[in-house]
N, C-alpha and C positions, 0 to 999 in steps of 0.2 A: 570404615563408615558403612552403615547398613544401606542397602539399596533403597529402602522405603524412605529413610531420612534424606538421602541424596536427592530423590525425586521431589520430595515435598518442599525442601528448603532451598535447594541449589539450582536444579536444572530449569532451563527455560521451557516454554510450551512445546518445543520441538525436540526436547531432550538434549539440546546443545547448550552452549554457554548463554546465559540470559543477558549478558552485558550487551547493550545496544547503543553505546555512546554516552556522551555527557549530557545530552538534552534533558533527561529526566532526573539527573543528579544535581545539577547546578542550582543554587539558590536563584530565585526569580530576580532579585535585585542585582545579583552579579551578572546575570545574562544581559541586563540593560545598562550596566555600569559604564559610564564614560570615565576612563582613567585620567588621572592628572597628567597633563602634558607639560613636561619640564622644558626649560629653555634648551636643553641639549637634545631634546627629541624633535625639535621643530626645524632643524636644518640638516642638509646632507652635504657630505664632502669635507674639504679642508678649509680652514680659516685662520687668520693671523690676528685679527682684532675682534675681541669678544666684548660686545656692549649690550648683551641681551639678558643677563642673569643678575644684575645688580651686585656683582662681586666687587671686591676691593682690587682694582687694577694695579695697585702698587706692590702687591706681593704679600708675603707672610713674614712675621717676626721670627722665622726659623730658617735654618740653612736650606732646607727643602721647601719649595713653594707649594702651599696647599690652599691658595686663594681661589682656585677654580673648582667648581663642582665636579665630582667624579663621573665617569661614564656610567649612566644609569643601568645599562645592560651588561657591563663588564665584558665587553667583546674580546679583548686580548686575553684575559684570564680564561674565558671559556674556550678560546681557540687552543690554548695550551692543555687544558683539561681534556678537550676533545682528542688531542693527539695521544694522551696517556691512556684514556679510557676507551677509545675507539667508538665514541658516541658523537654524532653531529652536534655542533653548538646549539642548534635549534631545539634539541632535546635536553638541554641543561638549564637548570635554575640555580642561581646563587643567592644564598640568604645570610643574614647576620646570625651565623651558626645554624645548625639544623633545627634549632628551636623555632626560628622564624618560619621555616618551611612547614613545620608541624602546625603552627598557629594559622598560617595562610590556608592550609588544606581544610581546616575546620571552617574558616570564614568563606571559603569558596563553595563548599558542598553541604554544610550542615546548617539547617535553620534552627536558631536558638529556641529552646523550649519545645521543639517538635521532633527533631531527628536524634539518632543515637549512634554511638561508636562502640565497637567491640574491642576490649583490651584483654590480654592474656597474661595476667600476673602469675609470678613476679616478673616485672618488666620495667623499662625505663619510666621514671616517674613523671616526666614532662608531658606525656600523652594525657594523663589524668588531669594535671594542672591546666593544660591548655583547653581541655574539654570543659572543665569547670569554669574557666574564664569566659568561654564562649557560650555557656549555659547549654551544653550538650549532654544529654543523658548518657551515662556510662553503663554498659553491660559487661560484666567481668566473667570470663570463662577461664578459670585457673588452668595452668599447665598440668600435665600428668605428674605423677611422682618421679618420672624419668625426665622431667622438664621438657616435654614435647607437647605439641598442639593436641588438644582434645577436639577432634573433628566433629564428633557427634554433638558435643556441647556447643560448639560454634554454630553448627547447623541449626540447632534448636533455638539459639539466641537471636538469629537473624529474623527481622520482620521487615515490613514495607518501609520503615523509617531508618533502617540501618544503612548508613552512607559510607562509613569507613571501618576498616579493620587494620589495626596496627600489629605488626609482627617484627620483633627485634631479633635479628639473627646475624652474628652471634649475639646471644641474649645478655642483657645487663639486668640483674646482677649475677646470673647463673654461669655465664661464660660459654655455654654450649651453643652449637648451631642447630637450627630446626631442621627436621627431616624435609628434604627438598620436595619429595613427592607430595607430602602433606600441604606444603605451601602452594604447589602447583594445582592441587585439587581445589583449593579455595579460589585461586586466581581464575581457574577455568569455569567455575560454577557460581561465583558470587556477582550479583548485579549491583556492584558498587566499587569503590576504590580500595585496593589492597596496598598498604604502605609497608614495604620491607625496609627496615632500618638496619643498614650495614655499617654502622660507625666503626666496628671492629673487624671488618672484612679482611683487611690487610694481614691480620694475624691468623686467619682461618685456613683450614684445609679445603673448605668448600669454595667453589667458584661463585662469582657475583651473579645476582639476578639481573644485572645490567644486560647480560646477554639475552635475556628473555623479553626485552622491551618491545621488539617487533612482533612478538607472538601474543602478548597480553596488553590490550589497549587500556586496561584498568589498573595497570601496575605503576606504582611510584617507588623508586629506590632512593633512599636517603644515604648519603655518605658525608664525610667530613674531613677537613684538613687538621682537626684538633688532636687526633690520636697518633697514628703512624707518622704523619707529616710533621708533628711537633709544633703546630701553629695555633694552639688553643687560645692564645692571647689575641690573635687577629680576628677571631670569630668569623670564619668562612665555612658555611655548610653548603652541601650540594644536594640537589634533587634531580633525578633523571626520570623522564617520563615521555609520553607521546607529545608531539608538538602541540596538540590541542590543549592538553593539561598545562603544559609550560606557558602557553599564551595566557591562559586564565590566571595562573599564579603571578605572572608579570603584570597583569592588569590590576591585581589587588595589592601588590607590594608597594611600600613607599618608594618614591622615585629614585632616591639615592641611598639605597639600603646598605650598600657596601662602600665604605669610605675609601678615599684615594690612597691613603697610607696602606690599608689592608690589601688593596688591589695591587699596588706596586710590590709590596713585600711578598705577597702570595705568588705573583708572577715570577719573582726572582727565585723563590724557594722551589717552585715547580720545575726549575731547570736542574735541580740536584737530586734526581730520582735514584742515582746510584748510592748516595749517602743514606737516603731513606731506606732503601732495600737492605743496606748493610745493618742499619739499626734494627730493622724487623728481624733479621736473622739472629742478631745478638739478643734481642728481647725473648725470642723463642727459646734460645739456649738457656738464658737466665731463668725463664719460667720453669723449664724442666728441672733445673738444678734446685730451684726453690721448693718445688713439689717434693722432690726426693728428700731434701733436708727436713722439711716440715713433718714428713711421715714418721720421723723418729721422736717427735715430741709427745709426751704423755697428754698434754693439753689439747692435742689435735685428734679429733675423732674420725674425720673424713675430709678428703679434698676432691672436689668434683672436677671432671674433665673440662678443659678450657680450650676454646678456639680464639681467645682474646688476649689482651695484655694484662690480665688480672686473673686471680684465682678466687674461688669461693671456698672458704675453709670452715668446716663445722668443728666447733670447739667445746670444751667442757664448761667454759665460763666466758662467754663473749663480752659481756659488759665489763667484767673484771679485767680481762686481757686488754680490752680497748682503753680503759682508764689507765691501766699500768703503762701502756705504750705512750699514751698522751703525756703522762708525767715524765717520760724519757724523751719527749720531743718527737715522737714517731706517730704519724697520723695514718690510720687505716679507716675503713668504713664499717660501721656496725650495721648489719642487715638483719639482726636476729629477731626484730619485731615484725618482719615481713612474712606472710604466709608462705610456707614451703621452704623458707630460709631460716627456720628457727635454729638458734645456736650458732649462726654463721657470721663470719667476718669476711668482707671483700678486701683483698690485698692486691694492690697494683704491683706489677713487676718493676722494680727499680734498677738502678745501676748495680754492678757487682758489689760496690762498696755499700750502697744503701741496703741491699739484701743481706749483706754480711752483718751490718749493724742490727737489722731487724732480728736475725736469727740469734745473734749473741745476746741481745736484750731479752728475747723470749725465754732463754735458758734460766734467767733469774726470776721468772714469774712463778709464784707459788700459790 
């Protein structure tokens, strides 16, 4: 990044980080918002008789009782995540998938029809969808041809109404991790919130930006239990940030956003970290094998380096291959219409048998 652009768009008046806290970033209505106070928020300590929330005291028509409202702040789940991640519970937000955290960040910091967000395509599509739902202007700064951040382009796109920058690393759909120094340059010099989405971090060679939370007050790190942890059906996403940001997100979220079944099952799953680590190792082995095999196919032009549990494959006929695989009951993702992903299919790493079926089937494509 040129020194001139750096001074003009990033640095504060003293040449240091311009970030001065959330005061100037929060929407005015959020600053004065009185959050909904649920029945479970209004008492402290233990109790045996609950007559406060108009629940059915007789139970549920299920083996497991779900007649009581869940913990609105998911205390026990956060305690276990805290032990695994090394982050205090007060710095953890849990959402109905990472998508809820993304939506809440827009609602906390962006005024509809006024503020804007910077996206760096090709990237995860929900950032754009959520921005559009919340009527937030989108400024697109495409990645370089090496799928890295265009720092000069981002600097030029920033204005007084830029509140959020979303960076997916490892990136979906390209699979690569962003240059760490580039991300830190933005964090250190942007007067707004930088969201680093690490949904695939468990498969990456890079360390998580969670370790930088104490250094950057404007950092939000998104992770999920949907990928490496194999809990996509439970919809449990995580956001890690300063206590101040987490308090605002908790203020805006629905009171019972994580249901009791998801909390119980997530807590149980979080005790099995050895199993998850074993799966991660196997997925990485299978990823490397899949790459080696696909390089031998005439229909494959290129396979991009991946730090995720999927690979981006440039092919001779993406639509034809996609349709052919669908006819054989094999579903991959056609990304060929996305800028910088022309001709590409995104293929998730499956089990050894699933990968074998894919490879055998591709041999029959003409």
